[in-house]
C-alpha angles and dihedrals in degrees: 000000000000108000108138120092127205092266090052090053092048091051099040099042101028090233121147115230092249090061092045090052093048091052090049091049089050089058098244092126135016107202121202125240124249135179113333088012092288118167115252123193130201127222088259090054091055092053092046095048094054094042092050092049092049093049091048092050088051088058093244109166114261094241090054091048090052092052093045092050093046091052092043094052092048091060100039119107118243091242139014107289118232089241091057129240134237135183123205143153121255109188102307097337129097104226126193120201118201114176107311095340131083130198136181120240105187138311115284137126115241139113117229137140135186120197134182121243122210091259093052096253122137123239129188115228118203127172115263103224107142115123132172107301093023121144122269089247092058092049088049091051089051091053093051091049095047101047097093096041105035117009093182091055090046091054090051092049092051090048089052090050091051092046089052094045115012090189095059096119098185091056092053092046093049093045093051092046093049092050090047091052090051092053094249091134099160092050091045091052091051089051093051094046092048088049091054090053093048100039104025130237097329110179096227092050091051091046093050090048088051092052090050093050090045091053093053093048099254091130100163091053090044089055091052091052093047092049091049089050091052091048087057095042118010090185094072097118096183090053091055088050094052092045090052090054091049092050088053088055089048090053093243102131096170092056090044091053091048094054094041089053090051090049092052092046092052094045092046091051091053093050093059 
């Protein structure tokens, strides 16, 4: 069953949309289409997306990742089993635990675990290892692991990551998104604007800033951010969609139709 939207994947797996799109384009997952052509992911897709990202970050060769993911998907249940399911690395083996049984998917070095919460949601469990003097990447991993359990601690971890490496884009993106989700709009905007100064006009930063400004009703500024994002990356389908909606609000139907057509073209291209 496909029941997770793009926003669900972003929140559950801590993956920016650019990464989700790249994994789709690489053929690791083939999401279904829902109302208004929205992407819908299955439980299997969530597991595969996070596993593929982890293997890639571990510098596993792409052919080996493809084989690992193919073997992993073949053994995964269609839905979360009542007994729960977890995935972890034991030495150089990818091991899946389902209830009281364990099985190996394919060789690959990464550390990743999925656990079931009482409400059936999925959380990603990562080791919290960052200490004073730790790398920015470790602070970032802490932030990703802590978001569901302790948002304040996650914010602090992301801030530590940024302090250690001001160019760590993912930390700035996650921090801004987390603050936005918590309703700390002013703080989130400061984070995004500081990120743009430190990392340049990254399309995803501009898009996220646009979403924030859109949510607080600053539609003209949101349009400027969206247009800047599209100038940096015209393939941002979701950005075209949001721009189309804004043009509808601005009573500019021709521009709205043009961007909606571009959105549908891009989404149709990805579904092939």
